[in-house]
LUMLO-602273 format. One record per residue (C-alpha): residue number from 1; chain; x, y, z. Coordinates in steps of 0.5 Angstrom, whole numbers, plus 500, padded with zeros to 3 digits. Example, Ala and Ser with C-alpha at 12.3 -4.5 7.8 and 13.67 -1.06 7.14 Angstrom:
BEGIN
<atom n="1" chain="A" u="525" v="491" w="516"/>
<atom n="2" chain="A" u="527" v="498" w="514"/>
END
This chain:
BEGIN
<atom n="1" chain="A" u="509" v="505" w="484"/>
<atom n="2" chain="A" u="514" v="506" w="478"/>
<atom n="3" chain="A" u="516" v="498" w="475"/>
<atom n="4" chain="A" u="521" v="497" w="470"/>
<atom n="5" chain="A" u="522" v="491" w="465"/>
<atom n="6" chain="A" u="522" v="484" w="468"/>
<atom n="7" chain="A" u="521" v="477" w="467"/>
<atom n="8" chain="A" u="518" v="477" w="474"/>
<atom n="9" chain="A" u="512" v="480" w="474"/>
<atom n="10" chain="A" u="507" v="481" w="468"/>
<atom n="11" chain="A" u="505" v="487" w="464"/>
<atom n="12" chain="A" u="498" v="489" w="463"/>
<atom n="13" chain="A" u="499" v="487" w="455"/>
<atom n="14" chain="A" u="500" v="480" w="458"/>
<atom n="15" chain="A" u="493" v="480" w="462"/>
<atom n="16" chain="A" u="489" v="484" w="456"/>
<atom n="17" chain="A" u="491" v="478" w="451"/>
<atom n="18" chain="A" u="489" v="473" w="456"/>
<atom n="19" chain="A" u="482" v="476" w="457"/>
<atom n="20" chain="A" u="481" v="477" w="450"/>
<atom n="21" chain="A" u="481" v="469" w="450"/>
<atom n="22" chain="A" u="477" v="468" w="455"/>
<atom n="23" chain="A" u="471" v="472" w="453"/>
<atom n="24" chain="A" u="472" v="470" w="444"/>
<atom n="25" chain="A" u="474" v="477" w="443"/>
<atom n="26" chain="A" u="482" v="476" w="440"/>
<atom n="27" chain="A" u="481" v="476" w="433"/>
<atom n="28" chain="A" u="483" v="482" w="428"/>
<atom n="29" chain="A" u="482" v="489" w="430"/>
<atom n="30" chain="A" u="483" v="495" w="427"/>
<atom n="31" chain="A" u="490" v="494" w="425"/>
<atom n="32" chain="A" u="489" v="487" w="422"/>
<atom n="33" chain="A" u="493" v="484" w="428"/>
<atom n="34" chain="A" u="491" v="478" w="430"/>
<atom n="35" chain="A" u="489" v="478" w="438"/>
<atom n="36" chain="A" u="488" v="486" w="438"/>
<atom n="37" chain="A" u="480" v="484" w="439"/>
<atom n="38" chain="A" u="475" v="489" w="437"/>
<atom n="39" chain="A" u="471" v="490" w="444"/>
<atom n="40" chain="A" u="477" v="489" w="450"/>
<atom n="41" chain="A" u="482" v="494" w="447"/>
<atom n="42" chain="A" u="488" v="497" w="449"/>
<atom n="43" chain="A" u="493" v="502" w="447"/>
<atom n="44" chain="A" u="499" v="500" w="443"/>
<atom n="45" chain="A" u="505" v="504" w="443"/>
<atom n="46" chain="A" u="506" v="504" w="436"/>
<atom n="47" chain="A" u="499" v="506" w="433"/>
<atom n="48" chain="A" u="493" v="508" w="439"/>
<atom n="49" chain="A" u="487" v="504" w="437"/>
<atom n="50" chain="A" u="480" v="507" w="441"/>
<atom n="51" chain="A" u="481" v="504" w="448"/>
<atom n="52" chain="A" u="477" v="500" w="451"/>
<atom n="53" chain="A" u="475" v="504" w="457"/>
<atom n="54" chain="A" u="472" v="498" w="460"/>
<atom n="55" chain="A" u="478" v="494" w="460"/>
<atom n="56" chain="A" u="481" v="499" w="463"/>
<atom n="57" chain="A" u="476" v="500" w="468"/>
<atom n="58" chain="A" u="476" v="492" w="470"/>
<atom n="59" chain="A" u="483" v="492" w="469"/>
<atom n="60" chain="A" u="484" v="497" w="475"/>
<atom n="61" chain="A" u="479" v="493" w="478"/>
<atom n="62" chain="A" u="482" v="487" w="478"/>
<atom n="63" chain="A" u="488" v="489" w="479"/>
<atom n="64" chain="A" u="486" v="493" w="487"/>
<atom n="65" chain="A" u="482" v="487" w="489"/>
<atom n="66" chain="A" u="488" v="482" w="487"/>
<atom n="67" chain="A" u="492" v="486" w="491"/>
<atom n="68" chain="A" u="488" v="487" w="497"/>
<atom n="69" chain="A" u="488" v="479" w="497"/>
<atom n="70" chain="A" u="496" v="477" w="497"/>
<atom n="71" chain="A" u="497" v="483" w="501"/>
<atom n="72" chain="A" u="493" v="480" w="507"/>
<atom n="73" chain="A" u="497" v="474" w="506"/>
<atom n="74" chain="A" u="504" v="480" w="507"/>
<atom n="75" chain="A" u="505" v="480" w="500"/>
<atom n="76" chain="A" u="512" v="484" w="500"/>
<atom n="77" chain="A" u="512" v="488" w="494"/>
<atom n="78" chain="A" u="507" v="492" w="498"/>
<atom n="79" chain="A" u="511" v="494" w="504"/>
<atom n="80" chain="A" u="515" v="501" w="504"/>
<atom n="81" chain="A" u="521" v="502" w="509"/>
<atom n="82" chain="A" u="525" v="507" w="511"/>
<atom n="83" chain="A" u="521" v="513" w="509"/>
<atom n="84" chain="A" u="523" v="519" w="514"/>
<atom n="85" chain="A" u="521" v="526" w="517"/>
<atom n="86" chain="A" u="526" v="530" w="519"/>
<atom n="87" chain="A" u="525" v="535" w="524"/>
<atom n="88" chain="A" u="518" v="534" w="527"/>
<atom n="89" chain="A" u="516" v="540" w="530"/>
<atom n="90" chain="A" u="515" v="539" w="539"/>
<atom n="91" chain="A" u="509" v="540" w="543"/>
<atom n="92" chain="A" u="506" v="547" w="541"/>
<atom n="93" chain="A" u="500" v="549" w="545"/>
<atom n="94" chain="A" u="497" v="556" w="548"/>
<atom n="95" chain="A" u="503" v="555" w="554"/>
<atom n="96" chain="A" u="509" v="555" w="548"/>
<atom n="97" chain="A" u="513" v="551" w="544"/>
<atom n="98" chain="A" u="516" v="546" w="548"/>
<atom n="99" chain="A" u="512" v="546" w="554"/>
<atom n="100" chain="A" u="509" v="540" w="557"/>
<atom n="101" chain="A" u="501" v="540" w="557"/>
<atom n="102" chain="A" u="498" v="533" w="557"/>
<atom n="103" chain="A" u="492" v="535" w="554"/>
<atom n="104" chain="A" u="495" v="536" w="547"/>
<atom n="105" chain="A" u="496" v="531" w="542"/>
<atom n="106" chain="A" u="500" v="531" w="535"/>
<atom n="107" chain="A" u="498" v="529" w="528"/>
<atom n="108" chain="A" u="501" v="526" w="522"/>
<atom n="109" chain="A" u="496" v="526" w="516"/>
<atom n="110" chain="A" u="496" v="526" w="508"/>
<atom n="111" chain="A" u="496" v="534" w="508"/>
<atom n="112" chain="A" u="501" v="536" w="514"/>
<atom n="113" chain="A" u="503" v="535" w="521"/>
<atom n="114" chain="A" u="499" v="538" w="526"/>
<atom n="115" chain="A" u="504" v="540" w="532"/>
<atom n="116" chain="A" u="498" v="541" w="538"/>
<atom n="117" chain="A" u="496" v="548" w="536"/>
<atom n="118" chain="A" u="498" v="549" w="528"/>
<atom n="119" chain="A" u="499" v="545" w="521"/>
<atom n="120" chain="A" u="505" v="544" w="518"/>
<atom n="121" chain="A" u="504" v="542" w="511"/>
<atom n="122" chain="A" u="511" v="540" w="509"/>
<atom n="123" chain="A" u="510" v="534" w="513"/>
<atom n="124" chain="A" u="506" v="528" w="510"/>
<atom n="125" chain="A" u="504" v="521" w="511"/>
<atom n="126" chain="A" u="506" v="518" w="505"/>
<atom n="127" chain="A" u="500" v="519" w="500"/>
<atom n="128" chain="A" u="500" v="511" w="498"/>
<atom n="129" chain="A" u="500" v="509" w="506"/>
<atom n="130" chain="A" u="494" v="504" w="508"/>
<atom n="131" chain="A" u="496" v="503" w="515"/>
<atom n="132" chain="A" u="503" v="503" w="519"/>
<atom n="133" chain="A" u="507" v="498" w="521"/>
<atom n="134" chain="A" u="512" v="500" w="525"/>
<atom n="135" chain="A" u="516" v="507" w="528"/>
<atom n="136" chain="A" u="523" v="508" w="530"/>
<atom n="137" chain="A" u="526" v="515" w="532"/>
<atom n="138" chain="A" u="531" v="520" w="535"/>
<atom n="139" chain="A" u="533" v="527" w="536"/>
<atom n="140" chain="A" u="533" v="532" w="530"/>
<atom n="141" chain="A" u="541" v="533" w="529"/>
<atom n="142" chain="A" u="544" v="527" w="531"/>
<atom n="143" chain="A" u="546" v="522" w="527"/>
<atom n="144" chain="A" u="544" v="516" w="534"/>
<atom n="145" chain="A" u="541" v="510" w="532"/>
<atom n="146" chain="A" u="533" v="510" w="532"/>
<atom n="147" chain="A" u="530" v="507" w="537"/>
<atom n="148" chain="A" u="523" v="503" w="536"/>
<atom n="149" chain="A" u="517" v="507" w="538"/>
<atom n="150" chain="A" u="511" v="504" w="540"/>
<atom n="151" chain="A" u="504" v="503" w="538"/>
<atom n="152" chain="A" u="498" v="504" w="543"/>
<atom n="153" chain="A" u="493" v="498" w="544"/>
<atom n="154" chain="A" u="489" v="502" w="546"/>
<atom n="155" chain="A" u="488" v="510" w="547"/>
<atom n="156" chain="A" u="494" v="515" w="548"/>
<atom n="157" chain="A" u="495" v="516" w="555"/>
<atom n="158" chain="A" u="494" v="523" w="557"/>
<atom n="159" chain="A" u="501" v="525" w="560"/>
<atom n="160" chain="A" u="507" v="531" w="559"/>
<atom n="161" chain="A" u="511" v="531" w="554"/>
<atom n="162" chain="A" u="519" v="529" w="555"/>
<atom n="163" chain="A" u="525" v="528" w="550"/>
<atom n="164" chain="A" u="521" v="523" w="546"/>
<atom n="165" chain="A" u="515" v="521" w="543"/>
<atom n="166" chain="A" u="516" v="513" w="544"/>
<atom n="167" chain="A" u="508" v="511" w="543"/>
<atom n="168" chain="A" u="503" v="513" w="537"/>
<atom n="169" chain="A" u="496" v="511" w="535"/>
<atom n="170" chain="A" u="493" v="509" w="529"/>
<atom n="171" chain="A" u="487" v="514" w="529"/>
<atom n="172" chain="A" u="483" v="516" w="523"/>
<atom n="173" chain="A" u="487" v="516" w="518"/>
<atom n="174" chain="A" u="492" v="519" w="522"/>
<atom n="175" chain="A" u="498" v="517" w="526"/>
<atom n="176" chain="A" u="498" v="520" w="534"/>
<atom n="177" chain="A" u="503" v="523" w="538"/>
<atom n="178" chain="A" u="502" v="526" w="545"/>
<atom n="179" chain="A" u="508" v="529" w="543"/>
<atom n="180" chain="A" u="515" v="531" w="545"/>
<atom n="181" chain="A" u="519" v="538" w="548"/>
<atom n="182" chain="A" u="524" v="537" w="542"/>
<atom n="183" chain="A" u="524" v="536" w="535"/>
<atom n="184" chain="A" u="525" v="529" w="533"/>
<atom n="185" chain="A" u="526" v="524" w="526"/>
<atom n="186" chain="A" u="522" v="520" w="525"/>
<atom n="187" chain="A" u="523" v="513" w="520"/>
<atom n="188" chain="A" u="517" v="510" w="518"/>
<atom n="189" chain="A" u="515" v="502" w="515"/>
<atom n="190" chain="A" u="508" v="501" w="512"/>
<atom n="191" chain="A" u="504" v="498" w="507"/>
<atom n="192" chain="A" u="502" v="502" w="501"/>
<atom n="193" chain="A" u="497" v="501" w="497"/>
<atom n="194" chain="A" u="497" v="500" w="489"/>
<atom n="195" chain="A" u="495" v="507" w="484"/>
<atom n="196" chain="A" u="491" v="505" w="478"/>
<atom n="197" chain="A" u="496" v="502" w="472"/>
<atom n="198" chain="A" u="491" v="502" w="466"/>
<atom n="199" chain="A" u="490" v="509" w="463"/>
<atom n="200" chain="A" u="491" v="513" w="457"/>
<atom n="201" chain="A" u="497" v="514" w="453"/>
<atom n="202" chain="A" u="500" v="508" w="457"/>
<atom n="203" chain="A" u="504" v="503" w="453"/>
<atom n="204" chain="A" u="501" v="497" w="456"/>
<atom n="205" chain="A" u="506" v="492" w="454"/>
<atom n="206" chain="A" u="511" v="496" w="458"/>
<atom n="207" chain="A" u="507" v="497" w="464"/>
<atom n="208" chain="A" u="508" v="492" w="469"/>
<atom n="209" chain="A" u="503" v="489" w="476"/>
<atom n="210" chain="A" u="508" v="488" w="482"/>
<atom n="211" chain="A" u="504" v="482" w="483"/>
<atom n="212" chain="A" u="509" v="476" w="480"/>
<atom n="213" chain="A" u="505" v="471" w="477"/>
<atom n="214" chain="A" u="499" v="474" w="477"/>
<atom n="215" chain="A" u="497" v="475" w="470"/>
<atom n="216" chain="A" u="490" v="468" w="471"/>
<atom n="217" chain="A" u="489" v="471" w="477"/>
<atom n="218" chain="A" u="488" v="478" w="475"/>
<atom n="219" chain="A" u="485" v="475" w="468"/>
<atom n="220" chain="A" u="480" v="471" w="471"/>
<atom n="221" chain="A" u="477" v="477" w="476"/>
<atom n="222" chain="A" u="477" v="482" w="469"/>
<atom n="223" chain="A" u="473" v="476" w="466"/>
<atom n="224" chain="A" u="468" v="475" w="472"/>
<atom n="225" chain="A" u="467" v="482" w="471"/>
<atom n="226" chain="A" u="465" v="482" w="464"/>
<atom n="227" chain="A" u="460" v="476" w="464"/>
<atom n="228" chain="A" u="457" v="480" w="470"/>
<atom n="229" chain="A" u="455" v="485" w="465"/>
<atom n="230" chain="A" u="453" v="482" w="459"/>
<atom n="231" chain="A" u="448" v="477" w="464"/>
<atom n="232" chain="A" u="453" v="470" w="462"/>
<atom n="233" chain="A" u="450" v="464" w="464"/>
<atom n="234" chain="A" u="457" v="462" w="466"/>
<atom n="235" chain="A" u="458" v="468" w="471"/>
<atom n="236" chain="A" u="459" v="462" w="477"/>
<atom n="237" chain="A" u="463" v="457" w="473"/>
<atom n="238" chain="A" u="467" v="464" w="471"/>
<atom n="239" chain="A" u="468" v="465" w="479"/>
<atom n="240" chain="A" u="470" v="458" w="481"/>
<atom n="241" chain="A" u="475" v="458" w="476"/>
<atom n="242" chain="A" u="478" v="466" w="479"/>
<atom n="243" chain="A" u="477" v="462" w="486"/>
<atom n="244" chain="A" u="482" v="458" w="484"/>
<atom n="245" chain="A" u="487" v="462" w="481"/>
<atom n="246" chain="A" u="487" v="467" w="487"/>
<atom n="247" chain="A" u="487" v="461" w="491"/>
<atom n="248" chain="A" u="494" v="458" w="487"/>
<atom n="249" chain="A" u="497" v="466" w="488"/>
<atom n="250" chain="A" u="496" v="466" w="495"/>
<atom n="251" chain="A" u="500" v="459" w="496"/>
<atom n="252" chain="A" u="505" v="462" w="493"/>
<atom n="253" chain="A" u="506" v="468" w="497"/>
<atom n="254" chain="A" u="504" v="464" w="504"/>
<atom n="255" chain="A" u="510" v="459" w="501"/>
<atom n="256" chain="A" u="514" v="464" w="501"/>
<atom n="257" chain="A" u="514" v="467" w="507"/>
<atom n="258" chain="A" u="514" v="461" w="511"/>
<atom n="259" chain="A" u="521" v="461" w="509"/>
<atom n="260" chain="A" u="523" v="467" w="513"/>
<atom n="261" chain="A" u="526" v="465" w="520"/>
<atom n="262" chain="A" u="521" v="469" w="525"/>
<atom n="263" chain="A" u="523" v="469" w="532"/>
<atom n="264" chain="A" u="519" v="471" w="537"/>
<atom n="265" chain="A" u="523" v="477" w="542"/>
<atom n="266" chain="A" u="525" v="475" w="548"/>
<atom n="267" chain="A" u="520" v="476" w="555"/>
<atom n="268" chain="A" u="523" v="481" w="560"/>
<atom n="269" chain="A" u="520" v="478" w="566"/>
<atom n="270" chain="A" u="519" v="484" w="569"/>
<atom n="271" chain="A" u="511" v="485" w="565"/>
<atom n="272" chain="A" u="512" v="491" w="562"/>
<atom n="273" chain="A" u="512" v="491" w="554"/>
<atom n="274" chain="A" u="514" v="498" w="553"/>
<atom n="275" chain="A" u="520" v="501" w="554"/>
<atom n="276" chain="A" u="522" v="507" w="559"/>
<atom n="277" chain="A" u="518" v="514" w="558"/>
<atom n="278" chain="A" u="523" v="520" w="555"/>
<atom n="279" chain="A" u="529" v="514" w="554"/>
<atom n="280" chain="A" u="530" v="515" w="547"/>
<atom n="281" chain="A" u="535" v="521" w="545"/>
END
């Protein structure tokens, strides 16, 4: 995820500077600049210094851990929407294209779309997907509104295919459908992961972590990793401090989410929470 300059998001350099002070490595370094350190060093935009692989790896590891923890709280930075798949092929099997066959299922994977008989490599799950949240669909070639699909609470019911996909199941890191007899457009909302940000040749001062106000939380986790590597007796204290920083960050995320007016959908009273099969156009 590319994040541009923003006062909201801390840079990798912000975190690295804090870490160096935590572990007493904020002395003058190779260029004589105060704070650049001698052990946990990073690339600079003006002169490439010997970059610490330890800092790079610990930085990426700590950012991933923070992302997981705030992601559980619903941090919206990692929610992606309006991912479109235009023209998913109809169900296919030895019986023919678009012919009902209740023994066939389709799947959308990171390597392609399986139509029931063959793989289509041009239709892919997002490469950074962790979990789909919601799906909508419409008939391909129309400007109809997208109708909401329903996530199966168990296995997909083996049934004949109809005009629409209707329901889906998240299984084996793929989205599974019974399929439809017509081509469908699908719109997806999902939770995504975060690519490794710290790497050789980047500008640490212009590479941003898309988690607001997270610099202490990330820096504390790096300090814990470094202290464990050295066998420091201060590991327990650093773990406590990291937990406190993470708690404050989680509280910030939760309070922001609590300001959202969440309303439960109205209960229809007919005991059927699913829309009728084949009702989407």
